[in-house]
PALOSE-379004 format. One record per atom (N, C-alpha, C): x, y, z; residue number from 1; atom name. Coordinates in steps of 0.05 Angstrom, whole numbers. Last residue first. Example, Ala and Ser with C-alpha at 12.3 -4.5 7.8 and 13.67 -1.06 7.14 Angstrom:
2
      u      v      w seq atom
    257    -45    142   2    N
    273    -21    143   2   CA
    258      1    157   2    C
    264   -114    156   1    N
    246    -90    156   1   CA
    264    -66    156   1    C
end
This chain:
358
      u      v      w seq atom
   -200   -410    298 358    N
   -221   -424    313 358   CA
   -233   -446    297 358    C
   -130   -405    293 357    N
   -155   -404    280 357   CA
   -175   -420    296 357    C
    -88   -366    336 356    N
    -97   -392    325 356   CA
   -125   -390    314 356    C
    -45   -314    324 355    N
    -72   -321    333 355   CA
    -79   -348    320 355    C
      0   -285    311 354    N
      3   -307    329 354   CA
    -23   -317    340 354    C
     -3   -246    273 353    N
    -11   -239    300 353   CA
     -8   -261    320 353    C
     15   -274    229 352    N
     27   -249    235 352   CA
     22   -240    264 352    C
    -20   -318    227 351    N
      9   -322    233 351   CA
     22   -296    242 351    C
    -67   -291    211 350    N
    -66   -306    237 350   CA
    -37   -310    245 350    C
    -50   -272    162 349    N
    -59   -253    182 349   CA
    -57   -266    210 349    C
    -42   -320    135 348    N
    -19   -302    140 348   CA
    -26   -282    161 348    C
    -95   -339    133 347    N
    -74   -354    147 347   CA
    -50   -337    154 347    C
   -120   -301    102 346    N
   -128   -305    130 346   CA
   -107   -319    146 346    C
    -93   -311     54 345    N
    -90   -285     67 345   CA
    -98   -287     97 345    C
   -112   -363     44 344    N
    -83   -358     47 344   CA
    -78   -331     61 344    C
   -166   -353     37 343    N
   -157   -371     59 343   CA
   -128   -366     65 343    C
   -165   -321     -9 342    N
   -175   -310     16 342   CA
   -166   -327     40 342    C
   -146   -354    -51 341    N
   -130   -331    -41 341   CA
   -139   -322    -14 341    C
   -142   -412    -72 340    N
   -159   -400    -52 340   CA
   -144   -377    -38 340    C
   -115   -447   -107 339    N
   -132   -426   -118 339   CA
   -151   -414    -98 339    C
    -80   -489    -94 338    N
   -107   -489    -82 338   CA
   -126   -469    -95 338    C
    -31   -483   -122 337    N
    -42   -510   -117 337   CA
    -71   -510   -109 337    C
    -21   -431   -125 336    N
    -20   -445   -150 336   CA
    -31   -473   -147 336    C
    -22   -420    -70 335    N
    -44   -410    -87 335   CA
    -44   -425   -114 335    C
     26   -441    -53 334    N
      1   -454    -45 334   CA
    -22   -445    -62 334    C
     62   -405    -77 333    N
     64   -434    -82 333   CA
     38   -448    -76 333    C
     47   -356    -56 332    N
     44   -361    -85 332   CA
     44   -391    -91 332    C
     59   -365     -1 331    N
     32   -357    -10 331   CA
     28   -364    -39 331    C
    114   -376     -2 330    N
     95   -397      7 330   CA
     67   -391     -2 330    C
    133   -326    -17 329    N
    136   -349    -36 329   CA
    117   -371    -28 329    C
    119   -297     30 328    N
    110   -289      3 328   CA
    111   -312    -17 328    C
    147   -322     71 327    N
    117   -321     71 327   CA
    106   -314     44 327    C
    200   -315     54 326    N
    189   -342     58 326   CA
    159   -342     57 326    C
    205   -259     54 325    N
    208   -274     29 325   CA
    195   -302     31 325    C
    197   -250    109 324    N
    180   -237     89 324   CA
    181   -252     62 324    C
    239   -277    132 323    N
    212   -287    136 323   CA
    192   -275    116 323    C
    282   -245    113 322    N
    281   -273    106 322   CA
    252   -284    110 322    C
    270   -194    136 321    N
    272   -198    107 321   CA
    268   -227     99 321    C
    223   -205    191 320    N
    247   -195    179 320   CA
    248   -202    149 320    C
    162   -184    217 319    N
    175   -204    200 319   CA
    200   -192    187 319    C
    147   -139    247 318    N
    146   -165    259 318   CA
    162   -186    243 318    C
    163    -72    265 317    N
    163    -93    245 317   CA
    164   -120    258 317    C
    116    -43    311 316    N
    143    -51    306 316   CA
    143    -72    283 316    C
     72      4    340 315    N
     80    -12    317 315   CA
    110    -18    316 315    C
     53     37    378 314    N
     63     12    387 314   CA
     72     -6    365 314    C
     75    105    362 313    N
     56     83    363 313   CA
     69     58    374 313    C
    118    139    365 312    N
     92    150    371 312   CA
     70    129    371 312    C
    165    111    352 311    N
    164    127    376 311   CA
    136    135    384 311    C
    153     87    304 310    N
    159     69    327 310   CA
    159     85    353 310    C
    147    131    272 309    N
    124    114    277 309   CA
    129     95    300 309    C
    200    152    276 308    N
    177    167    286 308   CA
    153    149    291 308    C
    237    115    253 307    N
    238    122    282 307   CA
    212    135    292 307    C
    246     96    203 306    N
    220     90    215 306   CA
    218     98    244 306    C
    272    122    147 305    N
    277    122    175 305   CA
    249    119    189 305    C
    280     86     86 304    N
    264    103    103 304   CA
    274    101    132 304    C
    317     88     24 303    N
    310     76     49 303   CA
    295     96     66 303    C
    348     79    -36 302    N
    323     88    -24 302   CA
    317     73      1 302    C
    388     86    -92 301    N
    388     83    -63 301   CA
    362     95    -52 301    C
    369     94   -145 300    N
    386     71   -138 300   CA
    384     65   -108 300    C
    309    113   -179 299    N
    327    116   -156 299   CA
    343     90   -152 299    C
    308    122   -248 298    N
    298    106   -226 298   CA
    319    108   -203 298    C
    295    150   -310 297    N
    306    154   -284 297   CA
    292    137   -263 297    C
    302    102   -364 296    N
    287    123   -350 296   CA
    299    126   -322 296    C
    332     61   -381 295    N
    329     83   -400 295   CA
    316    107   -386 295    C
    373     15   -356 294    N
    354     35   -347 294   CA
    353     58   -366 294    C
    411    -22   -364 293    N
    388    -23   -382 293   CA
    368     -1   -376 293    C
    477    -31   -358 292    N
    457    -11   -352 292   CA
    434    -12   -373 292    C
    487   -101   -350 291    N
    494    -75   -361 291   CA
    471    -56   -358 291    C
    484   -152   -327 290    N
    475   -129   -312 290   CA
    486   -102   -323 290    C
    465   -210   -343 289    N
    478   -189   -358 289   CA
    469   -162   -347 289    C
    440   -254   -321 288    N
    460   -240   -305 288   CA
    475   -218   -320 288    C
    377   -279   -315 287    N
    394   -266   -334 287   CA
    414   -248   -319 287    C
    362   -339   -283 286    N
    365   -310   -281 286   CA
    385   -301   -302 286    C
    317   -387   -264 285    N
    337   -381   -285 285   CA
    338   -350   -287 285    C
    309   -412   -198 284    N
    302   -393   -219 284   CA
    324   -392   -240 284    C
    279   -449   -147 283    N
    301   -448   -166 283   CA
    291   -430   -189 283    C
    257   -424    -85 282    N
    251   -432   -112 282   CA
    276   -431   -129 282    C
    282   -414    -37 281    N
    256   -427    -36 281   CA
    249   -439    -64 281    C
    328   -390    -50 280    N
    330   -410    -29 280   CA
    304   -426    -27 280    C
    313   -352    -86 279    N
    323   -377    -97 279   CA
    328   -398    -75 279    C
    300   -309    -54 278    N
    279   -324    -66 278   CA
    289   -351    -75 278    C
    351   -290    -44 277    N
    336   -301    -22 277   CA
    313   -318    -32 277    C
    364   -270    -94 276    N
    380   -292    -83 276   CA
    366   -305    -60 276    C
    326   -229    -98 275    N
    324   -252   -116 275   CA
    340   -276   -105 275    C
    346   -195    -58 274    N
    319   -206    -56 274   CA
    317   -231    -73 274    C
    396   -182    -79 273    N
    394   -197    -54 273   CA
    367   -209    -50 273    C
    379   -153   -124 272    N
    394   -178   -128 272   CA
    394   -195   -103 272    C
    356   -109   -101 271    N
    339   -127   -116 271   CA
    353   -154   -120 271    C
    385   -100    -35 270    N
    384    -96    -63 270   CA
    364   -115    -76 270    C
    351    -81     27 269    N
    368    -99     10 269   CA
    366    -90    -19 269    C
    334    -72     89 268    N
    339    -55     65 268   CA
    360    -69     48 268    C
    330   -100    134 267    N
    313   -109    112 267   CA
    315    -91     88 267    C
    360    -75    172 266    N
    369   -102    163 266   CA
    353   -112    140 266    C
    333    -28    187 265    N
    355    -27    168 265   CA
    364    -54    157 265    C
    262    -44    188 264    N
    288    -37    201 264   CA
    310    -40    180 264    C
    215    -19    139 263    N
    228    -40    155 263   CA
    252    -28    170 263    C
    168     36    144 262    N
    187     19    130 262   CA
    200     -1    149 262    C
    132     87    140 261    N
    127     60    149 261   CA
    145     42    133 261    C
    133    154    162 260    N
    146    133    146 260   CA
    139    106    157 260    C
     78    197    171 259    N
     94    176    181 259   CA
    107    160    159 259    C
     49    259    192 258    N
     59    242    171 258   CA
     78    221    182 258    C
    -11    291    216 257    N
     16    281    219 257   CA
     23    265    195 257    C
    -60    330    249 256    N
    -48    322    224 256   CA
    -19    313    229 256    C
   -124    331    285 255    N
    -94    332    283 255   CA
    -85    324    255 255    C
   -176    325    300 254    N
   -168    349    286 254   CA
   -139    352    282 254    C
   -164    287    359 253    N
   -183    296    338 253   CA
   -173    323    326 253    C
   -125    245    382 252    N
   -120    273    376 252   CA
   -138    283    354 252    C
   -140    192    387 251    N
   -134    207    412 251   CA
   -129    237    407 251    C
   -148    177    334 250    N
   -170    176    353 250   CA
   -165    192    378 250    C
    -98    182    311 249    N
   -120    198    301 249   CA
   -144    198    320 249    C
    -66    146    344 248    N
    -59    175    339 248   CA
    -84    190    332 248    C
    -87     95    351 247    N
    -71    107    373 247   CA
    -65    136    369 247    C
   -119     80    307 246    N
   -127     74    334 246   CA
   -113     91    355 246    C
    -90     99    262 245    N
   -118    107    267 245   CA
   -126    103    296 245    C
    -43     72    271 244    N
    -42    101    270 244   CA
    -70    112    274 244    C
    -60     20    266 243    N
    -52     29    292 243   CA
    -50     59    293 243    C
    -70     18    211 242    N
    -93     15    229 242   CA
    -85     24    258 242    C
    -19     26    190 241    N
    -40     45    184 241   CA
    -63     43    204 241    C
      9    -19    211 240    N
     17      8    219 240   CA
     -6     28    214 240    C
    -16    -60    183 239    N
    -18    -60    212 239   CA
    -11    -32    223 239    C
      0    -45    132 238    N
    -28    -47    139 238   CA
    -32    -46    169 238    C
     57    -51    134 237    N
     44    -24    132 237   CA
     15    -24    139 237    C
     57   -110    143 236    N
     71    -90    160 236   CA
     58    -62    158 236    C
     31   -138    104 235    N
     18   -136    130 235   CA
     31   -116    148 235    C
     68   -140     61 234    N
     45   -122     60 234   CA
     30   -119     86 234    C
    136   -140     83 233    N
    111   -154     77 233   CA
     88   -135     78 233    C
    186    -99     53 232    N
    170   -107     76 232   CA
    145   -122     66 232    C
    247    -67     34 231    N
    227    -88     30 231   CA
    212    -94     55 231    C
    271    -12     13 230    N
    262    -21     40 230   CA
    240    -42     38 230    C
    324    -23    -35 229    N
    296    -17    -29 229   CA
    289    -26      0 229    C
    376     -9    -82 228    N
    367    -17    -55 228   CA
    339     -7    -49 228    C
    396    -36   -143 227    N
    380    -15   -130 227   CA
    372    -26   -102 227    C
    420    -75   -172 226    N
    435    -64   -150 226   CA
    421    -40   -136 226    C
    386    -90   -215 225    N
    392   -109   -193 225   CA
    406    -97   -169 225    C
    342    -73   -252 224    N
    359    -55   -236 224   CA
    369    -70   -211 224    C
    318   -115   -281 223    N
    321    -88   -293 223   CA
    342    -71   -278 223    C
    330   -183   -295 222    N
    329   -161   -275 222   CA
    335   -134   -288 222    C
    294   -233   -321 221    N
    311   -211   -330 221   CA
    309   -188   -311 221    C
    289   -300   -314 220    N
    283   -275   -300 220   CA
    303   -254   -308 220    C
    268   -344   -365 219    N
    290   -330   -352 219   CA
    281   -304   -339 219    C
    212   -387   -351 218    N
    227   -368   -368 218   CA
    249   -355   -351 218    C
    169   -418   -332 217    N
    195   -430   -336 217   CA
    212   -413   -356 217    C
    122   -397   -316 216    N
    126   -400   -345 216   CA
    152   -412   -353 216    C
    130   -395   -261 215    N
    107   -410   -272 215   CA
    112   -416   -301 215    C
    177   -363   -256 214    N
    176   -390   -245 214   CA
    154   -407   -259 214    C
    163   -316   -281 213    N
    186   -330   -290 213   CA
    185   -359   -281 213    C
    120   -301   -250 212    N
    115   -307   -278 212   CA
    139   -323   -289 212    C
    147   -292   -201 211    N
    126   -312   -203 211   CA
    121   -320   -232 211    C
    181   -249   -217 210    N
    192   -274   -206 210   CA
    172   -297   -209 210    C
    146   -209   -231 209    N
    165   -219   -251 209   CA
    176   -246   -242 209    C
    121   -201   -181 208    N
    105   -210   -204 208   CA
    123   -222   -226 208    C
    164   -182   -152 207    N
    153   -208   -145 207   CA
    135   -219   -167 207    C
    174   -132   -180 206    N
    194   -153   -179 206   CA
    182   -181   -172 206    C
    129   -104   -227 205    N
    136   -109   -199 205   CA
    154   -133   -198 205    C
    106    -97   -277 204    N
    129    -81   -270 204   CA
    136    -82   -240 204    C
     37   -110   -263 203    N
     60   -108   -281 203   CA
     82    -91   -269 203    C
     12   -145   -207 202    N
     14   -121   -222 202   CA
     39   -121   -240 202    C
      0   -186   -173 201    N
      5   -193   -200 201   CA
      7   -169   -218 201    C
      2   -205   -109 200    N
      9   -182   -126 200   CA
     17   -192   -153 200    C
     -6   -250    -77 199    N
    -28   -238    -91 199   CA
    -23   -214   -108 199    C
     37   -243    -20 198    N
     21   -259    -38 198   CA
     -1   -244    -51 198    C
     85   -189    -22 197    N
     68   -208     -8 197   CA
     51   -223    -28 197    C
    116   -124    -11 196    N
    112   -150    -26 196   CA
     94   -168     -9 196    C
    131    -57    -18 195    N
    114    -77     -5 195   CA
    112   -101    -23 195    C
    178    -10     -1 194    N
    170    -29    -22 194   CA
    156    -53    -10 194    C
    149     35     49 193    N
    170     24     32 193   CA
    160      5     12 193    C
    100     87     55 192    N
    110     60     59 192   CA
    132     53     40 192    C
     78    138     87 191    N
     97    134     65 191   CA
    110    107     69 191    C
     17    171    100 190    N
     35    149    107 190   CA
     52    141     82 190    C
    -15    224    132 189    N
     -4    213    108 189   CA
     17    192    115 189    C
    -72    230    173 188    N
    -43    223    171 188   CA
    -37    215    143 188    C
   -120    269    208 187    N
   -109    257    183 187   CA
    -80    251    186 187    C
   -183    284    236 186    N
   -155    278    240 186   CA
   -145    263    216 186    C
   -231    334    233 185    N
   -221    310    221 185   CA
   -191    307    227 185    C
   -257    380    248 184    N
   -246    363    269 184   CA
   -238    335    258 184    C
   -269    417    212 183    N
   -289    396    215 183   CA
   -281    376    237 183    C
   -223    445    211 182    N
   -246    458    224 182   CA
   -269    439    228 182    C
   -193    409    181 181    N
   -186    415    208 181   CA
   -209    427    224 181    C
   -213    409    129 180    N
   -219    387    147 180   CA
   -213    392    176 180    C
   -197    459    103 179    N
   -225    450    105 179   CA
   -230    430    127 179    C
   -143    473    105 178    N
   -162    492     95 178   CA
   -191    485    102 178    C
   -115    429    125 177    N
   -112    455    139 177   CA
   -134    474    131 177    C
   -131    388     89 176    N
   -136    386    118 176   CA
   -136    413    131 176    C
   -114    409     40 175    N
   -142    403     44 175   CA
   -149    400     74 175    C
    -58    413     51 174    N
    -74    437     45 174   CA
   -104    432     49 174    C
    -43    360     60 173    N
    -40    379     81 173   CA
    -58    404     76 173    C
    -55    340      9 172    N
    -68    328     33 172   CA
    -67    348     56 172    C
    -21    369    -25 171    N
    -50    371    -28 171   CA
    -64    362     -2 171    C
     28    348     -7 170    N
     23    376     -4 170   CA
     -8    382     -6 170    C
     23    294    -22 169    N
     28    301      6 169   CA
     20    330     11 169    C
     17    299    -77 168    N
     -6    289    -61 168   CA
     -3    294    -31 168    C
     68    315    -90 167    N
     46    334    -93 167   CA
     22    325    -77 167    C
     95    267    -83 166    N
    102    290    -67 166   CA
     80    311    -67 166    C
     68    238   -122 165    N
     64    230    -94 165   CA
     74    252    -75 165    C
     84    263   -168 164    N
     55    263   -162 164   CA
     51    256   -133 164    C
    139    254   -167 163    N
    129    281   -165 163   CA
    100    282   -157 163    C
    138    198   -175 162    N
    148    209   -150 162   CA
    139    238   -146 162    C
    115    197   -228 161    N
    103    183   -205 161   CA
    112    196   -179 161    C
    152    227   -260 160    N
    124    236   -256 160   CA
    111    223   -232 160    C
    217    234   -230 159    N
    199    221   -248 159   CA
    170    230   -242 159    C
    240    265   -189 158    N
    247    270   -217 158   CA
    227    258   -236 158    C
    206    296   -133 157    N
    215    273   -148 157   CA
    221    279   -177 157    C
    186    314    -66 156    N
    190    319    -94 156   CA
    199    294   -108 156    C
    203    343     -2 155    N
    186    327    -19 155   CA
    193    333    -48 155    C
    256    343     47 154    N
    242    356     24 154   CA
    226    335      7 154    C
    242    314    112 153    N
    259    318     89 153   CA
    243    329     66 153    C
    211    300    155 152    N
    214    329    150 152   CA
    234    334    127 152    C
    212    245    159 151    N
    187    258    151 151   CA
    190    287    145 151    C
    274    221    128 150    N
    256    227    151 150   CA
    233    244    142 150    C
    307    169     94 149    N
    293    194     93 149   CA
    275    197    118 149    C
    368    137    116 148    N
    339    137    110 148   CA
    327    165    111 148    C
    430    145     81 147    N
    414    143    106 147   CA
    385    146     98 147    C
    453    154     33 146    N
    456    127     43 146   CA
    439    123     69 146    C
    420    189    -21 145    N
    434    189      5 145   CA
    433    161     17 145    C
    398    206    -70 144    N
    415    182    -69 144   CA
    432    181    -43 144    C
    361    244    -66 143    N
    388    253    -71 143   CA
    408    231    -69 143    C
    294    251    -80 142    N
    316    231    -76 142   CA
    343    242    -85 142    C
    247    279    -46 141    N
    266    287    -66 141   CA
    291    270    -63 141    C
    195    231    -30 140    N
    218    249    -23 140   CA
    234    256    -47 140    C
    159    195    -48 139    N
    150    223    -47 139   CA
    173    242    -40 139    C
    172    143    -45 138    N
    184    158    -68 138   CA
    174    187    -68 138    C
    142    119     -7 137    N
    169    127      0 137   CA
    183    143    -21 137    C
     76    147    -14 136    N
     97    129    -22 136   CA
    124    138    -10 136    C
     13    151     10 135    N
     29    161    -12 135   CA
     51    141    -19 135    C
    -49    146     36 134    N
    -26    130     30 134   CA
    -11    142      6 134    C
    -82    178     86 133    N
    -74    181     57 133   CA
    -48    166     52 133    C
   -132    165    130 132    N
   -104    157    123 132   CA
   -100    160     93 132    C
   -175    200    172 131    N
   -167    195    144 131   CA
   -138    187    144 131    C
   -233    208    210 130    N
   -206    199    210 130   CA
   -199    191    181 130    C
   -286    223    207 129    N
   -270    237    226 129   CA
   -240    229    226 129    C
   -347    226    174 128    N
   -319    219    171 128   CA
   -302    237    190 128    C
   -400    242    177 127    N
   -390    224    198 127   CA
   -360    218    196 127    C
   -411    278    134 126    N
   -413    287    162 126   CA
   -401    268    183 126    C
   -376    292     79 125    N
   -387    268     93 125   CA
   -388    274    123 125    C
   -350    333     55 124    N
   -379    333     53 124   CA
   -392    310     68 124    C
   -297    322     63 123    N
   -307    347     73 123   CA
   -337    348     74 123    C
   -292    275     33 122    N
   -291    274     62 122   CA
   -302    299     75 122    C
   -292    299    -18 121    N
   -314    281    -10 121   CA
   -315    278     20 121    C
   -243    323    -15 120    N
   -266    340    -17 120   CA
   -292    324    -10 120    C
   -212    278    -16 119    N
   -213    294      9 119   CA
   -235    314      9 119    C
   -221    261    -69 118    N
   -228    244    -46 118   CA
   -231    260    -20 118    C
   -200    305    -97 117    N
   -229    298    -99 117   CA
   -238    281    -76 117    C
   -146    302    -83 116    N
   -162    326    -76 116   CA
   -192    320    -76 116    C
   -134    253   -108 115    N
   -131    256    -79 115   CA
   -147    280    -69 115    C
   -142    268   -162 114    N
   -158    247   -149 114   CA
   -157    248   -119 114    C
   -102    306   -169 113    N
   -130    315   -170 113   CA
   -148    294   -157 113    C
    -58    266   -158 112    N
    -60    293   -147 112   CA
    -90    302   -145 112    C
    -65    217   -183 111    N
    -52    218   -157 111   CA
    -54    245   -143 111    C
    -94    228   -231 110    N
   -103    208   -212 110   CA
    -92    213   -184 110    C
    -64    269   -256 109    N
    -92    272   -251 109   CA
   -102    253   -230 109    C
    -12    246   -260 108    N
    -17    271   -244 108   CA
    -46    274   -237 108    C
    -25    202   -293 107    N
    -13    198   -266 107   CA
    -17    222   -249 107    C
    -43    227   -339 106    N
    -61    209   -324 106   CA
    -51    205   -296 106    C
      5    252   -353 105    N
    -18    268   -346 105   CA
    -38    252   -330 105    C
     41    207   -362 104    N
     46    227   -341 104   CA
     21    243   -333 104    C
     46    152   -384 103    N
     21    166   -380 103   CA
     24    187   -358 103    C
     99    136   -387 102    N
     82    132   -410 102   CA
     56    148   -408 102    C
    119    149   -337 101    N
    132    160   -361 101   CA
    115    158   -386 101    C
     87    117   -305 100    N
     83    146   -304 100   CA
     98    161   -326 100    C
    107     66   -312  99    N
     82     73   -326  99   CA
     78    103   -326  99    C
    150     69   -277  98    N
    155     68   -305  98   CA
    130     75   -322  98    C
    123     72   -226  97    N
    142     93   -235  97   CA
    145     92   -265  97    C
     55     61   -209  96    N
     80     51   -221  96   CA
     97     74   -232  96    C
      2     71   -191  95    N
     23     64   -172  95   CA
     51     57   -183  95    C
    -47    114   -189  94    N
    -31    102   -210  94   CA
     -5     96   -196  94    C
    -94     99   -135  93    N
    -72    114   -147  93   CA
    -63    100   -173  93    C
   -125     92    -73  92    N
   -129     92   -102  92   CA
   -107    110   -115  92    C
   -123     96    -18  91    N
   -101     81    -31  91   CA
   -103     83    -62  91    C
   -145    122     39  90    N
   -143    129     11  90   CA
   -118    117     -2  90    C
   -190    103     85  89    N
   -162     97     76  89   CA
   -161    102     46  89    C
   -231    134    131  88    N
   -225    131    102  88   CA
   -195    124    100  88    C
   -283    123    178  87    N
   -254    123    172  87   CA
   -250    119    142  87    C
   -338    128    175  86    N
   -324    140    198  86   CA
   -294    143    192  86    C
   -371    144    112  85    N
   -356    126    131  85   CA
   -344    142    154  85    C
   -412    157     73  84    N
   -410    170     98  84   CA
   -395    153    119  84    C
   -435    143     24  83    N
   -425    122     41  83   CA
   -422    132     70  83    C
   -447    195      6  82    N
   -469    176     10  82   CA
   -460    152     27  82    C
   -397    219      3  81    N
   -416    230     22  81   CA
   -440    211     26  81    C
   -374    186    -37  80    N
   -363    186    -10  80   CA
   -383    197     10  80    C
   -407    199    -82  79    N
   -404    172    -72  79   CA
   -395    171    -43  79    C
   -400    255    -88  78    N
   -426    244    -83  78   CA
   -425    216    -71  78    C
   -344    257    -98  77    N
   -355    271    -75  77   CA
   -383    259    -68  77    C
   -343    228   -147  76    N
   -327    219   -123  76   CA
   -339    232    -98  76    C
   -375    259   -181  75    N
   -383    232   -174  75   CA
   -368    221   -149  75    C
   -344    307   -182  74    N
   -372    307   -172  74   CA
   -381    279   -164  74    C
   -292    290   -202  73    N
   -296    302   -176  73   CA
   -324    300   -165  73    C
   -262    240   -230  72    N
   -289    252   -233  72   CA
   -296    264   -206  72    C
   -218    215   -213  71    N
   -214    240   -227  71   CA
   -240    254   -233  71    C
   -235    167   -193  70    N
   -233    189   -174  70   CA
   -225    215   -187  70    C
   -284    132   -225  69    N
   -258    144   -230  69   CA
   -255    168   -211  69    C
   -317     76   -195  68    N
   -317    103   -206  68   CA
   -288    111   -210  68    C
   -353     29   -169  67    N
   -332     30   -190  67   CA
   -334     57   -204  67    C
   -364     11   -102  66    N
   -371     28   -125  66   CA
   -347     30   -144  66    C
   -392    -35    -55  65    N
   -369    -25    -71  65   CA
   -379     -9    -94  65    C
   -407    -59     11  64    N
   -415    -48    -15  64   CA
   -390    -38    -29  64    C
   -382    -92     47  63    N
   -410    -87     51  63   CA
   -423    -75     26  63    C
   -335   -142     27  62    N
   -345   -114     25  62   CA
   -375   -112     30  62    C
   -328   -196     32  61    N
   -309   -178     46  61   CA
   -321   -150     48  61    C
   -358   -236      9  60    N
   -371   -217     27  60   CA
   -351   -202     44  60    C
   -335   -266    -31  59    N
   -332   -276     -3  59   CA
   -344   -257     18  59    C
   -329   -256    -84  58    N
   -355   -266    -75  58   CA
   -355   -275    -46  58    C
   -276   -240    -91  57    N
   -297   -220    -94  57   CA
   -324   -230    -85  57    C
   -228   -268    -90  56    N
   -242   -265    -64  56   CA
   -268   -248    -67  56    C
   -208   -268   -141  55    N
   -210   -293   -127  55   CA
   -228   -291   -102  55    C
   -207   -214   -154  54    N
   -225   -231   -168  54   CA
   -229   -258   -154  54    C
   -166   -196   -118  53    N
   -194   -187   -116  53   CA
   -213   -206   -129  53    C
   -122   -226   -137  52    N
   -130   -228   -109  52   CA
   -159   -219   -106  52    C
   -118   -208   -190  51    N
   -125   -236   -185  51   CA
   -135   -239   -156  51    C
   -115   -162   -225  50    N
   -127   -162   -198  50   CA
   -137   -189   -190  50    C
   -101   -166   -278  49    N
    -79   -167   -258  49   CA
    -90   -168   -229  49    C
   -146   -157   -308  48    N
   -136   -185   -306  48   CA
   -114   -188   -284  48    C
   -197   -116   -285  47    N
   -168   -117   -292  47   CA
   -158   -146   -287  47    C
   -249   -105   -271  46    N
   -244   -125   -292  46   CA
   -215   -126   -301  46    C
   -268    -67   -238  45    N
   -264    -94   -226  45   CA
   -256   -114   -247  45    C
   -246      2   -231  44    N
   -259    -20   -245  44   CA
   -254    -46   -230  44    C
   -232     41   -194  43    N
   -239     50   -221  43   CA
   -253     27   -236  43    C
   -263     36   -129  42    N
   -241     31   -148  42   CA
   -251     39   -175  42    C
   -281     34    -62  41    N
   -283     50    -87  41   CA
   -258     43   -104  41    C
   -317     -3    -12  40    N
   -295      1    -30  40   CA
   -301     19    -53  40    C
   -326    -14     58  39    N
   -337     -4     32  39   CA
   -313      2     14  39    C
   -335    -57    112  38    N
   -316    -46     92  38   CA
   -330    -39     66  38    C
   -343    -57    177  37    N
   -360    -58    153  37   CA
   -344    -43    131  37    C
   -299    -95    219  36    N
   -307    -71    206  36   CA
   -327    -77    183  36    C
   -277   -140    243  35    N
   -305   -134    249  35   CA
   -315   -108    236  35    C
   -228   -158    229  34    N
   -230   -145    255  34   CA
   -258   -134    260  34    C
   -237   -177    178  33    N
   -231   -196    199  33   CA
   -232   -184    227  33    C
   -241   -128    152  32    N
   -264   -145    154  32   CA
   -261   -166    176  32    C
   -187   -112    154  31    N
   -208    -97    168  31   CA
   -233   -113    172  31    C
   -163   -152    121  30    N
   -154   -147    149  30   CA
   -176   -133    165  30    C
   -189   -143     73  29    N
   -192   -169     86  29   CA
   -185   -167    116  29    C
   -170    -91     63  28    N
   -199    -96     66  28   CA
   -204   -123     80  28    C
   -115    -98     59  27    N
   -125    -81     79  27   CA
   -155    -87     84  27    C
   -113   -132     13  26    N
   -103   -141     39  26   CA
   -114   -125     62  26    C
   -136    -96    -24  25    N
   -149   -121    -17  25   CA
   -139   -132      9  25    C
    -98    -55    -26  24    N
   -125    -49    -19  24   CA
   -141    -74    -10  24    C
    -52    -80    -46  23    N
    -52    -71    -18  23   CA
    -81    -65     -8  23    C
    -75    -93    -98  22    N
    -61   -112    -81  22   CA
    -62   -104    -52  22    C
   -142    -66   -112  21    N
   -113    -69   -115  21   CA
   -101    -88    -95  21    C
   -193    -56    -99  20    N
   -188    -80   -115  20   CA
   -159    -85   -119  20    C
   -194     -7    -71  19    N
   -198    -32    -56  19   CA
   -193    -57    -72  19    C
   -187     46    -78  18    N
   -167     28    -89  18   CA
   -170      0    -77  18    C
   -207     66    -13  17    N
   -206     72    -41  17   CA
   -183     55    -53  17    C
   -246     42     36  16    N
   -220     37     25  16   CA
   -222     45     -5  16    C
   -283     63     93  15    N
   -280     64     63  15   CA
   -251     60     56  15    C
   -319     34    145  14    N
   -293     42    135  14   CA
   -293     42    105  14    C
   -355     34    203  13    N
   -358     36    174  13   CA
   -333     49    162  13    C
   -348    -12    256  12    N
   -341     13    244  12   CA
   -344     12    214  12    C
   -356    -63    279  11    N
   -379    -47    271  11   CA
   -373    -20    258  11    C
   -294    -62    309  10    N
   -319    -76    309  10   CA
   -342    -57    302  10    C
   -245    -38    316   9    N
   -258    -36    290   9   CA
   -285    -49    288   9    C
   -231    -48    370   8    N
   -233    -21    360   8   CA
   -250    -19    335   8    C
   -219    -96    391   7    N
   -247    -91    387   7   CA
   -252    -63    375   7    C
   -166   -142    376   6    N
   -175   -115    381   6   CA
   -205   -113    375   6    C
   -152   -195    361   5    N
   -159   -189    389   5   CA
   -170   -161    394   5    C
   -179   -233    306   4    N
   -159   -216    319   4   CA
   -170   -206    345   4    C
   -185   -288    268   3    N
   -198   -275    291   3   CA
   -176   -259    306   3    C
   -198   -304    200   2    N
   -179   -297    221   2   CA
   -193   -283    244   2    C
   -229   -359    169   1    N
   -231   -331    178   1   CA
   -211   -326    201   1    C
end
């Protein structure tokens, strides 16, 4: 178990939607280690890709969990009002760009209507006073600019996923301004860059493809090798989200803000550079035929300006690009040997904060 130094979260009742997902599990473990009582809402617990959740599900990370579809408004509102948490982290989503082309209506319903349902549940929960809505760096209208997007840049997107995340931003503000502001709920939307780290086995993700390629001894086929992305370890945005609650939402009740949570410019790299860095730790067989395979629209240039979150909170990126890759590969390598995901997450949390294990 990791022992962190802050007492802010001790005993607080916190709801994480999308708790069985990659980032949801890391956030839940992180909060539990800081003394919070963590409640979870997700659509199901039987997804074969949720290896991190399945590996740690009997470890008492969660005080309770509910498996519901956030597209079901009445059930979502009832569940949240019954949990009645003080803090809500809303992560539940359809999270993949390419899947959004196959299931556009489901993507819109989950990411837009689902967000509205969650916030309507917050409206009915008397104790909820702080909300973090996690959207995406892809919520911006991407014009392939070389500089990072700022929080006041236009929202939108060409693909259904990006459009749904831009819409989720608009819905979040509307629900806060129309209903939650008068309830004195403080809210922030957070737009994170491309997150990697141990335990992500979701389809259509670069680290998942790399791990499967390594384990199965198959050639790694890169879809979009020259696309630039703001890579960061999963602990970076999680730390930012919790600090925004501690330092912004707590000190300004009834406030609303938005933050980019991305790495510094030195960690904005191409997919090809990421793979090359991985090969310093692992040998890989890579398919180098980089002819245009992209049949669907996908952004080539994407970076975030993180000036605002650094200006208004104490958050700073801790692990650079090289350390992020090293920590990620080390997690997978050791998991394949030990099959103990929770211990590996605790170890990374300790390392991230420089805290020795008791």
